[in-house]
C-alpha positions in Angstrom: 0.0 0.0 0.0 2.9 2.4 0.8 4.4 1.7 -2.6 1.2 2.7 -4.4 0.9 5.8 -2.2 4.5 6.8 -3.1 3.7 6.3 -6.8 0.6 8.4 -6.6 2.3 11.1 -4.7 5.2 11.1 -7.2 2.7 11.6 -10.0 1.7 14.8 -8.2 5.2 16.0 -7.3 6.8 15.7 -10.7 4.2 17.8 -12.6 4.2 20.3 -9.7 8.0 20.7 -10.1 7.6 21.3 -13.8 4.8 23.9 -13.3 6.7 25.8 -10.6 9.9 25.8 -12.7 8.0 27.2 -15.7 6.2 29.8 -13.6 9.5 31.0 -12.0 11.4 30.9 -15.3 8.7 33.0 -17.0 9.4 35.7 -14.4 13.2 35.6 -14.4 15.5 35.8 -17.4 19.2 35.0 -17.3 21.4 32.1 -16.5 20.8 31.6 -12.8 18.5 28.6 -12.1 15.9 30.3 -10.0 13.2 27.7 -10.6 15.3 24.8 -9.3 16.3 26.9 -6.3 12.7 27.7 -5.4 11.6 24.1 -5.9 14.4 22.7 -3.7 13.9 25.2 -0.9 10.2 24.8 -0.8 10.5 21.1 -1.0 12.9 21.1 1.9 10.5 23.2 3.9 7.6 20.8 3.2 9.7 17.8 4.1 10.7 19.5 7.4 7.0 20.0 8.2 6.2 16.4 7.4 9.1 15.0 9.5 8.0 17.4 12.3 4.4 16.3 12.1 5.5 12.7 12.2 7.8 13.3 15.2 5.6 15.6 17.2 2.0 15.2 16.1 1.4 11.6 15.2 1.5 11.8 11.5 2.0 8.1 10.6 5.3 6.7 9.3 3.4 5.6 6.2 2.1 9.1 5.5 5.6 10.6 6.0 7.1 8.0 3.7 4.4 8.5 1.0 4.5 12.3 1.1 8.2 12.7 1.9 9.5 10.1 -0.6 6.8 10.4 -3.2 5.6 14.0 -3.2 8.8 15.7 -2.0 11.1 13.3 -3.7 9.5 13.8 -7.1 9.1 17.5 -6.5 12.7 18.3 -5.5 15.6 17.7 -7.8 19.2 17.2 -6.9 20.1 16.1 -10.4 18.8 19.2 -12.1 20.6 21.3 -9.5 23.8 19.5 -10.3 23.4 19.8 -14.1 22.6 23.5 -13.9 25.6 24.1 -11.6 27.9 22.3 -14.1 26.3 24.3 -16.9 27.2 27.5 -15.1 30.8 26.3 -14.7 31.0 25.4 -18.4 29.7 28.8 -19.3 32.5 30.3 -17.0 29.8 31.8 -14.8 31.8 30.8 -11.7 30.3 33.3 -9.4 26.8 32.2 -10.3 27.8 28.5 -9.9 29.2 29.1 -6.4 26.2 31.2 -5.5 23.9 28.5 -6.7 25.6 25.9 -4.6 25.9 28.1 -1.5 22.4 29.5 -1.6 20.9 26.2 -2.4 22.6 24.4 0.5 22.1 27.1 3.0 18.5 28.0 2.1 17.6 24.3 1.8 18.9 23.5 5.3 17.3 26.6 6.8 14.0 25.8 5.1 14.1 22.2 6.3 14.8 23.5 9.8 12.1 26.1 9.6 9.6 23.5 8.5 10.6 21.2 11.3 10.4 24.1 13.8 7.0 25.1 12.5 5.7 21.6 13.0 6.8 21.5 16.6 
């Protein structure tokens, strides 16, 4: 049953990622991958909330697995983050590449912690 739930949640997360990326990209021109940054930070926040709800408010392990692995796993994207960072390096946009890595890691960790804190 959990596997089916993960599959269904993934079917929601992946199109959501695509739509958010297109929405953000339509409002931002240039080489910096704002869409992926927004996706990964918001996904980290939601995952933090889910983990916090599981740890402090009784959200079942099954629900955390389905929504965390399925929805958040399909929504967030480490592979795209990696490819976009390499693309920036190849384009010799070293400052943007470093900024992408630094901001993505810092903002993702802070968003995850904020979600966890909010759920407490």
